N, C-alpha and C positions, 0 to 999 in steps of 0.2 A: 454631640459626643466627641467632638474634636478637642484637642489639647487646649486648655485655657478657658473653656466654657464653664466657668464656675457657677453661672446662673441657670444652667440647664437643670430643669426639675426631674429629668429622667434618672432612673436608677443606673449609675455608672460605677462599675466595679474597678475599671481601669481607665480613669479619666484622661490619661495621656495617650491612650491607644484605642482609636475608634474601632479597629477591627476586633480586638479582643473584647471590648465592651459589647459590640454587637453579637459576637459569638456566645458570650455568656447570657445575654438577654434572649437570644434565640432559644437557647436551652431552657432558661427559666420560664419563658412565656408559655410553655406547654403545661405548666403546673396544674391549671384547672382541669385539664382533659387527660393527661397521662400521669398525673400524680407526682411530677417532679418535686423533690423535697428540698426546700430552701436550705436546710442544714447541710445536705450533701453537696449542694452547689456552693455553699459558703465555704465548706472545707476545702474544696478544690481551689476556689478563689483565694483563700488565705495561703494555701500552699504555693500559689503562683505569684504572690504579691511582690517577691524580690526577683522574678524572672520574666517580667513583662517584655514581650516581643520574641521570646525564645519559643518558637513553635514546636520544637522537639519536647521541651518541658511541658508545654500545653498538652500535647498528645499523650504523654506518659501519665500526667496527672488525671486526665479524664479517663484514660484506659484503666487506671488502677481503681478509680471509683466504680467504673462499669464492672470490673471483675468482682469487686466486693459485693455489689448489689445483685449481680447475676448469681453468685454463689449463695447469697441469702435466699434468692428465689428458688434455686435448685433444692435447697434444704427444705423450704416450705412445701415444694411440690412432693418431695419424698415423704413428707408427713401428711399428705393429702389435703393441704390447704391451697387449693387451686387459685383462688382469687388473689391471695397474697403473692403467690408465685407470678401470676400475670402482671400484677402491679410492679413487682421487682423487675421482671423482664422488660416491661415498657420503659421503665426508668433507665435500666442499663443500656437499652438500645439508644436512647437519646444521649446518654453520656458518651457512649462509644462514637456515635456520629458527630457529636460536638467536637470531640478530640480529633477525629480523622480529617475534618474539613479543611485544615490549614496545611496538610502535608503535600509538599511539592518538591520533587516529583514523588508520586506514590511509591511506597515500598511494599515488599511482600507482607511485612507485618501490618501495615495499614490496611492493605487489601483483605487480609485474613480477619482483622478486626471488623472491617465493614461487613464482610460476609457473615460474621458471628452476630452482628447487630441485626441483620435482616432475618436470620434464622430465629433469634430471640423474639423479634416482633411477631413472627408467624406463630411461634409457640404461645405467646400471650393471646394472640387473636383466637386461637383454637380454644382457649379457656374462658373467653369472654362471650356472653350471650346477648348483652345489650350495650352498645349496638353490636350487631353481628357483623364481623369483618371477614370477608372471603378473599384470600389471595387468588388472583386470576392472571391469565396470560391472554393478551390481545394480539391476534395475527397482524403482522406488519411486514410487508415486502419480503416474504420468505422467511422471516424470523418472527419474533414476538416481543411485545413490550410487557414488562411486569406491572401489575396494578394491584390496588387494594380496593375492593368493592365493599363499601360500607352501606349496609342495608338500612332503609328507613325503619323507624319504630312502627311495627305493624298496627299498634293500637291507634296511632295517629294517621298513618297512611290509608287505613281502611282496606277494603277487599280489592278495589280496582287497581289498574296499573298506576304506579306512583311516579312523581316527578324525580328528576335526578340532575346532578351537576357533574360534568367532567372537570377534573381539577388537575392541571398540569403544573410541573415544578417551575422554579425560577432559574437563575444562573448557578446557584450553588446549594440549593436545598434538595430534599429527597421526599419521596412519598411517605416514609415513616415520620419524618419531622413534620410534614404537612398534616398528617392525621392529628397531631397535637395542636394544631391551630384551630381548635373549636369544632372539628368535624362531628364529634358526638352530639353537639348542640344542633347541628344541621339535621342529623338523623332523627333527633327528638322532635323536630318540626315536621316529620313525615317526608323528608326529602333524602333520597339516596345520593351517594357520592362515589364516583370512580376516580381514585387518585392514581395517576400514571407517571412512571419514570419515562418520559419521552427521550428521544435521542439527545445525547449530551448531558443527561441527568442520572443520578442514582446508580442503580444496577446497570442501566443501559450503556452508560459510558465506561463503567468500571469492568463489567464482565461480559458484555455482548458486542463490543467493538462498534457501537453506534454513536458517532460523534454528533454534535449539535449541527442542525441544518436551518436555513432560513425559511424553507417551505413548510410551515407548520401544518398546512392542510394535508400534507402527505401522510401524517400520522393522525391528525385530528379526525379526518373522515373515517378511517377504519375503527378508531376508538368509538366514534358515534355509532357506526354500524354495529359494533359489538354490543353496546349498551342497548341500542334499539331492538336488537334481536332477543334480548332477555324479556320474557313474558311479564316479569315483575314491574317493568317500567314502560311509561307512556312515551312513544317515539316523538310525539308532538310537544313534550314538556321536558326536553333534555337541553340544558344550558352548558356553557363552557366558561371556565374561569382559570386564572393563574396569577401568580404573584411575582413582584420584582421584575426580572427580565420577562416574566410571563405577561407583563403589560404589553409585550410585543406579541407573545404566542396567542393569547386568547382573542384579542381584537382581529388579528390576521385570520385566525380560524373561523371566527364568526362572520367575517366579511366574505370569505371564500367558500365556506360551507354553510349555505343558507338554511339548512335544516335545524341548526342550533336555535333554540327558542329564546335565549337571552345570553348576554355576555357580561362578565365582571372582570375588570382589570384592577387587581389589587396592587396599585402603584403604576405609574405611567411609563411609557417608553415612546420614542418617536423616531430617532435616527441613531441606532446603536453603533454604527460605524463612526459617526461624529463624536459620540460619547467617548469611545475608546481612543480615537485619534487624539483627542484633547488630553485624555488621561495619560497616554504614553508620552506625549510631549511634556506634560507636567512632571512625570517621573524622571525623564531625562534631564530636566532642569533642576532636579533635587527637591522638588516639592513633596510634602507629605499629603497623600490623598485619603479620602474617606472611602476605602474599599472594604468589602465584607470578606474577601479572601485574598491571598497573594495574587499579584498580577499574572503570574505564570499559569494560573487556573484558566485563563482565556485560551491559551494555546492548547492546553490539554483537552478541554471540552470540545474544541473545534477539530482536534486530531491533526494539528499542524506543528511544524518544528520551530517556527520563528515568528516574530511580530509582523513582518511584512505579509506573510501568508495568512496570518490571522486577520489582518485588516482587509486583505483581499476577500476572504470568506464573509466578512461582515458587510460587504457592499450591498448584500441583499436584505440586510436587516433594517429596512426602512418601511414606515407605514404610510407615508404620503402616497396617494394614488390607489391605496388599498382600502383603508377604513372608510373612505367616502362611499364604498359599496355596501357597508353594513346597514341592515334593515331591522334587526331585532332590538329589543330593549337593551340599553347599555348603561352600566354603572361603572364609574371610575372613582376610586379612592386614592387620595394622596395626602401625605403629611406636609403641612406648611413649611416645616423645617427640614425636609428631606435633604440630606447632604450628599446623596448619590445622584439623584435626578432632580434638577431644578423644577420648582412649581410652574415656571413658565412653559415647560414641555408638556406638563399635564394639561394646562389650558389650551395649548396648541393641539394636542390629541383630541381633547373634548370638542373643540370647534370643528375639527375635520370630520368626525364621525358622522356618517350619513343618517343614522337612526333618528326617527322622529321622537321617540321616547328615550331620552337620555338624561343622565344626572351626573354631576361632578360634586363629590363630597370632599371638601378640604378640612382636615383636622388641625386645629390650632394648638398652640402651646398651652393656652388656658384650659382646654378641655382634655388634653392628652391625645396620644396617638399622632403626634406631629412629626415623628421621625420616620425613617424609611419603612414603608409597609406596616406602620403602627407598631413597630417592635417594642416601643416604650409602653404600649397599652394595647395588646392584641385583642383583649376582650371587647373594647369599644369598636374596633374595626369589624370583628366577626359578627357581632350582634347587628351592626348596621347592614352588613351584607346579607346575612341570613334572613333578616326581616324583609329586606327588599326582594330577595329571591322568592321567599314564601308568597309575597304579594303578587309577583309577576307570574309565577308558575301555578298559581291556584287554578282549580278547574273552571 
């Protein structure tokens, strides 16, 4: 998706701007599961064609589309058409969050828009019965983490306790965006999913003063405990997964919380300190990087004021010496052409993981899904993961 890659078969709306192309693809990739309408996305893209790189323009264009679709949903709800309203609210939420993700520093308007997006998603969830979506709060160190508990299809799950996955965010995604990454298809397989805004993500960083931390197990363990305490779920069949930077969260959680039954890393990580040290050096030399958000996002999620403090915080974000302890089945997905995290790091992570049952799936240019976290073909990625999970967590 970088400038000049004319042979890239992926759908690139802004070929000269990796971040904007990624942002639009992240929005569009939820189409099969939250009904994102290509015409609506196209209208935003066309409106931004002459303003590439202007993040304020990006924000306003997506906000305007969110307002339009939200109003349509409100009208439908007033007329008693609940499913139409739910569809509109889901789409509006995704448009709002797509627009908000590039704002640095956050403004009162961007925070208000984000809060509106979360509220709209909850409204939609209350109107949808399949899958059933339950907003929950997970106790965490005197506070709580917000989550979306997506219940498995009861006809498939049967009467006994069902399997489930804990799904943590990445560096810059949210639980609402992640629901749109095929979670209804996981529920249709009889597997529940608890999507959580952990520290540094979503509502937790925006409204709860919970910055990103290296010790994933500090929140992964209470999230496991919460899900295991629910009688609908089998404590012995609860796995953990995460995407992008979550390729650090999930493997660390599964390595240090042995009760997780399996682990999926949707994209690899290895040494996040080294990644950002190299990125910041490149930025200082004037190079254009393949980043999914502005570089200032790093300091914001870590809750620090400068790059030096951010790098100091990242000292703990290393997996060597940790993943060797993992024992549960492990799946790692990575795109052959990932421009954020080199394939060599995926191979390094895979080799280090101590699990006897482990698999590395690399998606190629020819088959699709070869960009970061299969953003160019999310369907091929989620189908691979969901089928693997269903096999591993079967009774």
